[in-house]
C-alpha positions in Angstrom: 0.0 0.0 0.0 1.5 3.3 -1.1 0.0 6.7 -0.1 1.3 10.2 -0.8 0.8 13.5 1.1 1.6 16.9 -0.5 2.9 19.7 1.9 3.6 23.2 0.7 6.2 25.5 2.4 6.0 28.7 0.5 7.4 28.1 -3.0 8.6 24.6 -2.0 6.3 21.7 -2.5 7.3 18.4 -0.8 5.7 15.1 -1.6 5.9 12.6 1.3 5.5 9.1 0.1 4.6 6.4 2.8 5.4 2.8 2.0 3.6 0.0 3.9 4.0 -3.8 3.6 6.9 -3.4 1.1 10.2 -5.2 1.4 13.1 -3.5 3.1 15.3 -1.1 1.2 18.0 -2.9 -0.8 16.2 -6.1 -1.0 14.0 -7.6 -3.7 11.0 -10.0 -3.2 11.9 -13.6 -3.5 10.0 -16.1 -5.6 7.3 -17.9 -3.6 7.6 -21.3 -5.2 4.2 -22.5 -3.9 3.9 -25.1 -6.6 5.8 -26.3 -9.6 4.5 -24.3 -12.6 6.4 -26.5 -15.1 4.7 -29.6 -13.8 1.3 -27.8 -13.9 1.8 -26.8 -17.5 2.6 -30.4 -18.5 -0.6 -31.7 -16.8 -2.9 -29.1 -18.2 -1.2 -28.4 -21.6 -1.6 -24.6 -20.9 -5.4 -24.9 -21.0 -8.1 -24.2 -18.4 -9.7 -27.3 -16.9 -12.4 -27.8 -14.2 -11.0 -31.2 -13.3 -9.2 -31.6 -10.0 -5.4 -31.8 -10.4 -2.7 -33.3 -8.1 -0.1 -30.5 -8.2 3.5 -30.8 -7.1 3.8 -28.4 -4.1 7.3 -27.0 -3.5 7.0 -25.5 -0.1 9.3 -22.6 -1.0 12.0 -24.7 -2.6 13.5 -24.2 -6.1 12.1 -26.8 -8.5 15.5 -27.5 -10.1 18.0 -27.4 -7.3 15.7 -28.3 -4.4 17.2 -25.7 -2.2 15.1 -23.5 0.2 14.4 -20.1 -1.4 11.6 -18.7 0.6 11.9 -19.3 4.3 8.3 -18.4 5.2 6.5 -21.1 3.2 6.2 -24.5 4.7 5.2 -27.8 3.2 1.8 -29.6 3.3 0.5 -30.6 6.9 -2.1 -33.0 5.4 -5.6 -32.7 4.0 -8.4 -33.0 6.5 -10.1 -36.4 6.2 -7.1 -38.2 4.7 -4.9 -40.7 6.5 -1.1 -40.2 6.7 1.7 -41.7 8.8 2.1 -39.5 11.8 5.8 -39.0 11.1 4.9 -37.1 7.9 2.7 -34.5 9.6 3.8 -31.2 11.1 3.8 -30.5 14.8 0.5 -29.1 15.9 -1.6 -31.1 13.4 -5.0 -32.3 14.8 -5.5 -36.0 14.2 -7.9 -38.8 15.2 -8.3 -42.6 14.7 -4.6 -43.3 15.5 -3.0 -46.7 15.3 -1.2 -47.9 18.4 1.4 -50.0 16.5 2.5 -49.9 12.8 0.8 -53.3 12.0 -2.2 -54.2 9.8 -4.3 -55.6 12.7 -3.4 -52.8 15.2 -6.3 -51.3 17.2 -7.0 -47.5 17.0 -7.9 -45.0 19.6 -9.3 -41.4 19.8 -12.5 -42.6 18.2 -15.1 -40.9 20.3 -17.4 -38.2 18.8 -15.8 -34.7 18.8 -12.4 -35.8 20.1 -9.0 -35.4 18.6 -5.3 -35.6 19.5 -2.4 -33.2 18.7 1.1 -34.0 17.4 3.6 -32.5 19.8 7.0 -33.2 18.4 9.1 -35.8 16.5 11.9 -37.7 18.2 13.9 -39.9 15.9 11.7 -42.9 14.8 8.9 -41.9 17.2 6.3 -39.1 17.3 4.9 -37.8 20.6 1.1 -37.0 20.5 -1.1 -35.5 23.2 -4.5 -37.2 23.8 -7.7 -35.4 24.8 -7.0 -36.2 28.5 -3.6 -34.4 28.2 -1.6 -37.6 28.5 1.3 -38.0 26.0 2.2 -41.1 24.1 5.3 -41.9 21.9 4.2 -43.8 18.8 6.2 -45.1 15.8 6.4 -42.7 12.9 4.7 -45.3 10.6 1.5 -45.4 12.6 -1.4 -44.1 10.5 -3.8 -41.4 11.6 -6.6 -39.3 10.1 -6.2 -35.6 9.9 -8.9 -33.5 11.6 -11.3 -33.7 14.4 -14.2 -36.3 14.6 -17.6 -35.0 13.9 -20.6 -34.6 16.2 -18.7 -32.5 18.8 -21.9 -31.4 20.5 -22.7 -34.9 21.7 -22.2 -33.8 25.3 -24.8 -31.0 25.1 -27.4 -33.0 23.3 -30.8 -33.2 25.0 -32.3 -36.7 24.8 -35.7 -35.7 26.3 -36.2 -38.7 28.6 -34.3 -41.2 30.7 -35.3 -44.1 28.4 -34.0 -42.4 25.3 -30.8 -41.7 27.3 -30.5 -45.4 28.0 -30.9 -46.3 24.4 -27.7 -44.3 23.6 -25.7 -46.3 26.1 -25.8 -43.8 29.1 -26.4 -45.2 32.5 -28.6 -43.3 34.9 -27.2 -42.2 38.3 -28.3 -43.9 41.5 -30.6 -41.2 42.6 -29.2 -41.3 46.2 -28.2 -38.1 48.0 -24.4 -37.6 47.9 -23.3 -35.4 50.7 -20.9 -32.6 49.6 -19.6 -30.9 52.7 -16.6 -29.2 51.0 -13.9 -31.4 52.6 -13.3 -33.4 49.5 -11.9 -30.9 47.0 -10.5 -31.4 43.5 -7.3 -33.4 43.4 -4.6 -32.0 41.2 -2.2 -34.7 40.1 0.9 -34.4 37.9 0.6 -36.0 34.5 2.4 -39.3 34.0 5.6 -39.3 31.8 5.4 -40.0 28.1 4.6 -43.7 27.5 6.3 -45.2 24.5 4.4 -47.9 22.5 7.1 -49.6 20.5 5.7 -53.1 20.0 2.3 -54.8 20.6 2.0 -57.0 23.7 2.9 -60.6 23.2 0.0 -63.2 22.8 -0.8 -65.3 25.9 0.4 -68.9 25.9 -2.0 -71.4 24.4 -4.5 -73.0 26.7 -3.8 -76.5 28.0 -6.5 -79.1 28.4 -6.3 -81.9 31.1 -8.6 -84.7 32.0 -8.7 -85.8 35.7 -10.4 -88.6 37.4 -12.8 -88.1 40.3 -10.1 -89.2 42.8 -7.6 -86.8 41.4 -10.1 -83.9 41.5 -10.7 -84.6 45.3 -7.1 -83.7 46.2 -7.0 -86.3 49.0 -4.0 -88.6 49.5 -3.2 -91.6 51.7 -5.7 -92.5 54.4 -7.7 -89.3 53.8 -8.5 -90.6 50.3 -10.5 -93.6 51.8 -14.0 -93.0 52.9 -14.6 -93.4 56.6 -17.4 -96.0 56.1 -15.5 -98.3 53.8 -13.5 -100.0 56.5 -16.8 -100.9 58.2 -18.1 -102.9 55.2 -19.7 -100.3 53.0 -18.6 -99.8 49.5 -19.5 -97.5 46.7 -21.1 -99.9 44.3 -24.9 -99.8 43.6 -27.0 -102.3 45.5 -29.8 -104.2 43.8 -33.3 -103.5 45.1 
């Protein structure tokens, strides 16, 4: 933005020019290099198209040398709704549905409505994330996650209308008993636990063993205790005919 102001001092006329949002004196604006224009020309042929294109983003780097030219332009931090390895996302990215371990059958967490986790930092082969309850976990960089926050964030403020409708959605009613609150039991402030690293899934339990025991072995009696008290008197355990 350039504005001018004319000031007259007798026969002398000065024009004061104010510059705003312009580069400093002695410098020239650097190329932005948001995306590769050469690659875009090859895909479109120099013509307008309404079809979606997968462009090659440069993030401020020169397309030929690959060196950083513009220091104020970063790369892509992921498209909301797509899944990426957490190691490829920038710090501060909001994610959900995160894998615990980089395996095909790994379970995911942060799946409740309206919840999300945040990428805190990258440490070598692991990435530290902060869950909704403020606890931090260190996961492998290859674990997949979805960018964005889960929908239906107003689930906690939803009015169900009746207790029965509340039960249908899986919410258990309170006991209804009077809970005395005399002020002696205040809120407990505890320090957060240290970062827990999830490097490998837990080992499977050993296979189950099946044994067949007799009635005498199941009794657990040995020696004289194994013999019934009435057997020495002439009684036995066989069936008597009527």
